[in-house]
N, C-alpha and C positions, 0 to 999 in steps of 0.2 A: 922699615925700621922706625921706631918711635924715638924722638928726641925731645928735649925741653929747651925752651927759650925764655928769655926774660920778659918777652911780651909776644903774644901771638894768638891765633885761632886756627881752625882747621878747614882746609879745602881739599877736595879730591881733584888731583891734577891729571890731565890726560897723558898717557904714556905712548910714545911712538914705537909701538911693537910690531906694526905692520899688519895687525889683525884688528877686527872690530872691537873697539873698547866698550866697557860697560856704559850703559846709558845711550846706546845707539842701536838701531835695528835696520835690517835691510828694507829697501823701499820697493814698491811696485814699479816696474820698468815698462816704458812704452816701446812700441815698435818704432823703427827709424822713421816711418812715414808719419806716425802720430806725433813724434817729437818735432818733426819739421813743421807740422801744422800748428803746434803749440807755440813754437818760436815765432811763427808768423803772426799769431794772435797777440803774443805778449813777449816783451823783450827778455825778461829775466825772472822766471818763476822760482828761482832759488832764493832771491832776495825780496822780490815783490810778489803780489798775488793778484789774480784776476778777480777774486771775490773775497769779501770779508764776511765771516760767519760767526755770530755770537751765540753762546749758550748761557741762558740764565738758569742755573742749577739751584733751585730753591728748596727749602725745607718741605713745603707742602706741594708746590707745583713747579714744573720745568717747561721751558719753551726755548725756541731758537729763532733767530732772524738773520737775514743775510742781504747783502747788496753788492752789485758789481761795481768795481772801482771806476768804470766809465760812466755809470749812471748812479752816482752816490745818493741822490734824492729818492730813489725808488727802493725803499727798505721793505722787504717782505717778511712778515712774522708768521710763523707756522707752529702748530701744535704737533709735537712728536707723535707719530702714529695716526695723524689726521690731517685734514686740509684747512681747518678753521684757523683764523688769526688769533690764537690764544695759547694756553698752556695746559698741559696734562698733569695728572697726579705724579708726584715723585715717589712712585711705588715700584719696587723690583721684586719679581717672583722667580725663585730658583727651585729646582726640584730637590728631592731629598739628598741627592749626591752633590748639590751645590752648583749644578749647571743651569745656564740661563733658560728661562721659559718665556717671560714677558716683562714689559715695562709700561708704566703709565696706568690709565684707567683699565686697560685690558688685563694688567697684572692683578688688579683688585677683583675684577669680575671672574677671571679664571680661578683665582684662589677660592672664592666663596661658592662657585658653582661647580667646581670639578674636584680634583684630587686634593684633599686637605693635608696630604703628607708633605706638600711643598712648603717653602719658606717665603713668607711675604714680609718685605722690609719697608718700613715707612718712617718718616721723620729722622732717618739715620744721619742726615747732615748735621743735626744738633750734636752728634757725638764728637764732631770736630771742635766743638766749643768746650768740651769737658776735659778735666784733668784725669789722666789714666794711671797715675801713681806708678810709673815705670813699666806697666804691662802693655802688651801689644793691643792697640785699639781694635775693638770688635763692635759689630752691629748686631742687635738682637731682633729676630723675626717675631711675628705675632704669636707663633707657637712656642716661643722661648728658646728656640735653637739659635745658634750664632754663626757668623762668618767673619773673617777679617774685614775690617772697615775699608781698607784699601781695595780689596776685591769687590766689595759692593759698589764702591764709587766707580771703579774701573768699568765694570759691566754696565752700569747705568750710562756712563759717558760714551761707551762704545756703541750702545743702541742709538743714542741721540745723534752721534757722529754719523752713523750709517744712514739714519733717516734724513739728516741734513744733506749728506752727499747725494743721496738718491733724488732729493728734491732739486738740488742745484743742477745736477746733470740731466734732469728731465728736459731742460731747454738748451743743453749744450751740444754743439755739433761734435766736439771732442771732449770726452769725459775727463774730469779732473780727479786726481788722487788726493787723499787727505793731506799729504805734506805740501801740496800746491795751494792750499787754502790758508788764509790768515785767520787763525782761530782766536776769538776773544772769549775768555771764560770769566764770568762775574763771580766775585767773592765778597763776603761781608767786610766792611771796613774795620770791624772790631776783632777780626780773627787774628790769632797769633801767627807768626811767620811759619812755624812748622805746619800749621793747617794749610796755608797757601802752598807750601812745598808738597804736601800730600796730593793736592789737586793737580799740580804739575806732573807729579809722578803718575797719578792715575790717568792723566791725559796721554802721557807717553805709553803707558801699558795698554791703553785703549786704541792705540794706533793713530792718534790724531797728528802726532809729530814723529819724525824719524830720529831725532836727537832730543834727549830730555831737556837740554838747555836751548832748544831751537827758538829763535826769535819769531817763528811762525805761530807761537802760542804766547799770548799776552794776557796777563791777569788784570782785570779792571775792577775797581772798587764799586760796589753796587750803587751807593748814593751818588757817587761822582758821575756814573753813567746816566742815572736818572736826571741829574742836573742838566747834562748836555742835551738830552731829549727834550726836556721842558723848555729850555732856552731856544733850542733849534725850532721848535714849533711856534715860539713867540706867542705863548698863550696869554689870554686875557685873565683878569682877576677871577672871573666866573668859571674858568676852565674851558670855555668854548673857544674854538679857534677862530680868530677874527679874520675878516675878509682882507684880501691883499697881503697875506702873510702874517697879519696880526701885529700886535704891539709888543715891543721889546720891554720886558719887565726890568731887567737888571741894568744898572748904570754904574759907572766907575765910582769907587769908594763906598759903595753900598755893601752890606753884609747880609748873608742869608744862611738859612739852615735847610738841609735836606733831611726829611723825616721819612725814612724808608721802612715801612711797616710790612713785614713779610709774614710767612706762616710760622716761623720759629722765633726770629729775632726782630727787634726794632733797631735799625742801624742809623746812626746820626753823624752827620758831618756839618761843619760850619766853615764858610769861606768868605773872603773879601774879594770884591771885584777890582782887579788892577786895571783892566781895560776891557772893552767890549768888542772891538773889531781889530784883530780876532779876539775871541773871549780868552782872558787870562785870569786865573784865580790863585789866591793864596789861602792856605788853611789857617784859621785863627784859633782852633782848638783841636786837640788830638781826637780821632774818631772814638765814639763812645756808643753806648746802647745797652741792651739787655734782653733776656728771654721773655719778651712780652708780646709775642706774635699771636696770630689768630688761632693756632692749634691749641693754645692754652684756654681760649674761650670754648673750643670744642671739648676740652677736658672737663670744663665746668658743666657743660651740657650733658656729657656722659655721666657725671656724678649725679646730676639731677635725675636722669633716666633710671639709674641704678636704684635710687631711693623710691622712684615712682613704681617700678614693676617688681622690685625685690632682687636680691643678689642671685638667688637660684635661677630665676627667669632670665636675668641679665646674662648669666654665664651660658645659657642655652642660645640666647639671641645674638650675642657678639660674634660667634663664629659662623653665623648664617649669612646667606647672600642678602637677606632682608636688611642687614645692618648697612650695607652699601647704599641701598635705596633710601634708607632713613637719613643717612648723612648727606646724601645729595639734596634731599628736601630741607634739611637743617641748614646747609650751606646757603641756599636761596633765602631762607628766613633770616639768617644771620646778617647777610649783606644788605638785605632789603629793609631791615628794621630801622626805622627813623623816629627817634623820640620827639622830634619837632612836629611830627604829624599829630601828636597827642597833647600839644600844649594847651589846647582849649578844653580838653577833657582828660585829665591824668588818670581817670578811672577806666578808660578804654583799654581792654585787654589786648594782648598780641596773639594772633592765630598761629598755631604750630601743628602741621599735619603729621600724625603718628600712625598712618595707615599701615606702614611697613611693620609695625609692632604686633599687629593683631594675631598673626599666626603663632608668634612666640608665646603669646598669652594663653593659648589653648582655650579651655572652657571659661577662663576668667575674662570678665568684661573690662574694658578700659575704664568704664564708669566706676567699677569697684576699686580699681587701682587708685583712681583720683580721690575717691572718698577716703580710702585708707591713708593716702598721702596727706590730705588736708587735716585729718585727725592727728596724725603723728607729728606734722611739722607746722601746724597752724596755717596751712596754705589756703588759697582762694582760687584754686584751679576749677575750671568748668569744662565739661565735655559737650561738644557740638557734633551732631550727626555721627556718633559712634567712633569716628576716626580722628577727630581734631580736638585739641585742648586749647582753651583760652587762658593764657598766662597773664597775670597782672603785670602792668608796665614796670613797676619797681622791681619785680622778680626777674624780668627779662634783662633789665639794666644790670642787675647784680651779676649775671653771667659774664658780663664784659668788665666789671668793675676792677678786679684784681689787675688785669693786664693794663687797662687804660689808665687807671689811677697811678700806677708805678711809672708809666711812661710820661704822663703829664707832670708829675712831681719832678722827674729827672730833667725834662725839658725846661721847666720853670727855673730850676737851679742854673742850667746852662745859660739861659737868656738873661738872668739877673747878672751873671758874670760877664757875658758877651752879648749885648743887645743886637738884634738883627732887624732888618727891614722886611724880610719875607721868610715864610716857611713853605717849602715845597713838600706837599704830602703825597707820597707815592707808595707803590708796592701793592701786593694782593690784598692785604688787610685794609688798605686805604680805600678799597671799593665799598667798605662798610659805612653806611649812612650814620650809624651810631658813633663810630670813630671820627668821622668828618665833623659831626656836630660838636663833640666834646672838644676837639682841637680848636675849632673856630671860637667856641664860647670861652675857652681858656685863654686864648692868645690874641684874638683879633681886637686889639685895643691899642691906643696910643700910636696909631699909624701903622702898626704891624699888620701885614696882610698874609692870609693863608691861601696859597695857590694850589688848587686841585686840578690837575690836567684831565683831559678825556682819557679814559681807560688807564688809570694810574698803575694797574697791574702790568702793563706792557712798557712802561717808561724805561725800566732798567735794561731790558733786552734790546729795545730800539736804540737807547743811548749808547749801549756797548758797541753797536755797529758804527755809530757816529764816531765814537772814541777810536775805533780801529781804522777808520777812513781818514781821520784828520792827520795832517803833517804837523809835527811839533807837539809840545806838551801843553795842554790847556792848564793843567795844574802846575804852578810855578814853584810852590813850596808847600811843605807839610809840617805838622807838628809830630815829634817823636812820641809814639804811644808808650814806649818803654825806654829805659836806659839800656844801651847796648855796649858790650865790651867783650873782653876775652880774658882767659886765664893766663897769668904770667907768674914767673918766679922773681922774687925780690930779695936783694941782699939784706941780711939780718941787721936791724938797727936796734941796739940795746937801749936807746932812748925812747923808742916807740912802745907804749904800753901794750898795744895789740900784738906786737912781735914778741915781747917778753912773755905774755900769757900763752903764746903758742909754742915757744921754744924755737930751736934752729936745727938744721941738718947741714952736713958738709957735702958739697958736690964739686968734684974736680979741684979740691983744695980750698974752695971758698965757702963761707957760711951763708945760708939762705934761710929765711923764715919758713917754718913748716906750714904746709898748705899753700894753695895757689891764690894769689892776689887777683881781685877783680879790677881790671884796668879798663876804664870806660872810654869809649870813643864819642858817644852821643848821650846826652842827658834827656830824661823824660820831659816832654813839654817844650823842648828847644825847637826852634825853627830850622828845618832842613831844606835847602834848595834841591830841586829835582836833579840837577846835573852836578851837584856838589859831592865830592868824595872827602872822606876823613882818613888821614894817613897817620900811621903809627910812627914812632921814633925808630931809628935804625937799631936793629937787634941782630944777634948772632947765636947759633946753637950753643948750649952749655957743654954738651959732651963732645969730646974730640973725635969720637967714632961716628958721629951723626952724619947721615947723608940726606936726611930730610927732617923736618920738624912738624909735629902734629899738635894742633891746639884746639881747644874747645871754645865755641862762641856762645855767649850768654845774653839773655835778656833779663831785666830786673825791674820790678815795680817799686824798688827802693833805691833812689838815686845815690844814697850815701853808703851803700854797701861796700865793704872793704875786701871780703874774701868770698870765693865762689861757693863755699859750703854754708853760707848764711841763708836764713829763710828768705823766700821771695825771689831767689835766682833760679832760672831754668836754663839748662843747656839745650840750645835750639839747633846746634849743628857743629860741624867740624871743618877745619881747613888744614890741608896737608901741603907743606911748602918744601920743595927740593932745595937744600942749602947745606953746605958742609961747614964744619967748624972754621971760624976765621972769616968767612964771607958775611957781609952785611946785607940785610934785607929790610924792606919796608912793606907793610900791608896797607892797601887803600880799600876802604869800603864805602859804598854808596847806599844810603838808606832812604832817600827821598822818593824813589819810585814805589810801585806796588810790591816789588820783590827786592831783597837784598842782593847786591852784587859785590864781588871782591876781585882784586887783582894783586899780585905780588911782584915786586921788582927786586932783582938781585943787583945791588949797587956795584958789585965788582965786575960782573959780566955785562950788565945793561939789559939782561933778558927780562921781559915783562910777560907774565903768564896770567891768564884769566882762570880763576878758580870756579869750581862747581860746588856750591854749598850743599852738603849732605845733611839734611835735617834729621834730627832724632825724633821719629814719629811717636815714640813713647812719651814725649814731652808735651803732647798736645794739651 
């Protein structure tokens, strides 16, 4: 039953029906002998875990890492589908019926070398940052076909989960099940709450947890994870790990920025150090960033290739297996390119191997393509040994310019408002010498230091394991990225112009303003302590026939919004509260963690119920 209340939001509350409720699944059961062995190994696998496993699910690449709680310093990083301490491509291959075929680099290779009727999905994580205008979020494959975004995420996470479990159990006398592992899933700090909710739902559907609200899955903000890894290594300014554990960079009262440059987004957080032993941090600015990752540099390179060889040739080349080989070569050139090596001679060109293109050109020579390009675009490309082009330094820099310039401008504005002592540069794109050089030139002045750790690509996944192993919260407070509140009904006030313009309606004999009021609990930019909850005033259902009250929870980029139908407000979920007319209830919500939590208290009965926020995935 739906009811209305003067203030509220909506939670799905568990019903004691004696059967399995929604959001739960049956778990793999051990034999009595195995159960006894596990109890001997570990006291309580229901609340604790023998191992912490983190998944860094990136736009361009994905990896996982794990550590046993008894040996927390021994963090093992693995590439899904391989044995190297790295990451694989975030690529998912489904057959024409939508069934799983492969993930990672193998998905790319199988798609281009075998049956082209399959669906290859790449960069689909970026869909979680988009607005879907009320439609169900979908991901589009290379061939233009689509699948539900939640399904694509779920199948990807399921593969990585199974790879991680197989690796963990390789050295286990008694194999662990998924629900016995503490999973840490990294998410961008700039994501909306509904996007985080979809990752939790996808993890549940992938079989990582047996209850959608299980504490065995924790979402960790990517830049915060990277910060923990950097400080844990106690890296020196040069990024080399110093002898004897190294030098601690951060000190109390200092501020720093984490610049997490990935494949799709650049994610930025800013913190003040409250204390160092143990490390305790407070956020000084709400998470921010934008779509300035390395895949946008790849797009610039692809546009250059299309102009070089012509649209018709490009259309033949892109669906071929040679495209994978070419992008591998480009990835190496992109990360290796260092403009500082050309300081003494700015005319020195950059070498790019295009051998993979030759078959697509057919009878046409690369030399001919270069000559035509130079005439049409005023270029200065030169061919070397039939397969390699020499690109002028300035043209190579232009491929990076859009992404890096936008990022540098944004960071400059942030630092002008909130000066910092350090910038930690991490993420896959941070492996780029070009990016490293630009960030250092732009910001290493006035005592500000740019810290680049060894293997910046792996800092997030390593730090996520550290995050899962630590007791207590390193982050003490955060800044609200949005204004949060819920829809409520308000008595009509004839002296309020906004009420007069909307008119009124009569409910149970009382006059209420038409349309629901936006009742805020937290304002954008306000400091929220991690363990702090925000409680509503006491309310009761409007209708005498009500047995529960269902409300909508909203986020807003406009802190002065009055009604929920105004521009800039997004319904991110619902809360359903059991309460009859005449009973008083309060709702408490906590926003300071990586996920929103809610509890309701019936003031008449004293019953406290934890709510499950049901996010509206169409509001991503």
